N, C-alpha and C positions, 0 to 999 in steps of 0.2 A: 310526585313526591312520595306518596303512599307506596306506589309500585317499586320504587328503588329501594325502600326501606325493607319491603318483604323480599327482594331479591338478595339483600345483604344478610337477612336472617337464615335463608335457605343455604348460603355457601358457609358452612361451619369448619371445614377442614380440607385436608388433603385427600385425593383418591388414592386408591391401592396402587395404581400404575405409577402416579408421581412418587410415592414413597419407595416403590421398587426401584425406580430409575435413579432417585438419590442414593439409594444402598448400593446399586451397581457401581455408580460413579465413585463413592467413597471407598468401595472394595478395590476398585481399579487403582486408585490413588495409594491406598495401603499396599498393595503388592508391589507398586513400583518404588515407593519411600522404605519400607520395612528392610530391605537388604542394604541399602545405603546407610541406614541408622547402625545396623549391626556392624557394617565394616568400619564406620566412624569409632563405634565402642571398642572394637578389637584394636584399632590404631592407637586409640586413647591409652589403652592398657600398656602398648609398647612404650609409648611416650612416659608414662607414669613410672614404669621400671626403669628407664634411662634416667629419668631424674632422681628417682630413689638411690640408684647405684652411684650417681655423681655425689649425692648428699652423703651417702655412706662412705665413700672415698675421702671426702673432706673430713668427716668424723674421725676415720682411721688415721688421717694426718694428724689431726689434733690429738688423739691418743698417743702417737708416737712421739710428739713434741713433749706431752707430759711425762711418758714413761721411759722414752729413750728407744722404744721398739714397737713393733707392730704386735697385736696378739698373735700368739704361736697357734699352731694348728690344732692343739689340744683346748685351747681356750675359746677360739673361734670368735664369732661376732657377739657372741653373748658377753664377752669381756667389755663391750661398750655399755652394757646395762648393769651387770654387777662386776664388783671387784674381783679380779682373779689373785689367787693367793702371792703369786710372785710379782705382780707389777708394783713397782716402786712409784711413788709420786702419782698415783692413780687419781685423777680429780673428776670423776665422774659422777653420776652416770652420764655418759656422752649422749645416750638416747634415752628418752624416758620410758618407752614402752617396747617390749619384746617384739611386739606385731610389726613394729617397723622394719623388722629383719625378715618379713615375708613379702614375697613378690605379688603383684596383683593377680596371679593365678593362684594363689594360696600355697606355694611351695617356699621353702626357706632358700635365701639367696646362698649361692655357693662362695666359698672362701677358700683360698689355696694360698699357703705362705710357706716356703717360698714360692712366688710365682713363676710361672713360664715367660710372662710378657712383662714383668716389673717386679718389684719388692713382693707384692701381692696380686693374685688374680680374684676378681670379685665379678660374679656373673649370675644371670638367670636363665634357665633353659628354654624359656618363652612359654606359649600356650601349650606346646605338647608335653612338656616336662622332660624332653629328651635332648641330648646333645645334637646340634646341628638343626636343620630344618630351613624353611623359607617363610617369608612374610612374618605373619604373627607367631609361627613355630620356631622363627630363628632365635639364636641366642643373643642375649642383651649383655654386653660386656664393659668393662671398666678401661679397657685399653684402647 
């Protein structure tokens, strides 16, 4: 009994080799998982942009119901936050904060009226901030 107690007192921690093996295993797991996490985050930004565009489209329709028209090109999307001088029956703000008009990559949503695809075109250029592209660089559009 005394010998087993002495044995336990001598075993106080991990050896350097055991720690290195654990660190190598954790490094391997991190190398495999990290790219997948970044891929997931990029995809979630695209999904967020699409949801925001859908929401802004609904808000633009509400603006039209109140004022009888969509904001013109000069007023832009900021007409959803502050009343433009020419909008009769403006019942806003339709969006509380102006930063709701910014896409997940920090760029303003593009608004074109009259639109080429409908009464207006609302879109984001995606991660690259330029027209066109593929995957996360592709444009996110309202049409």
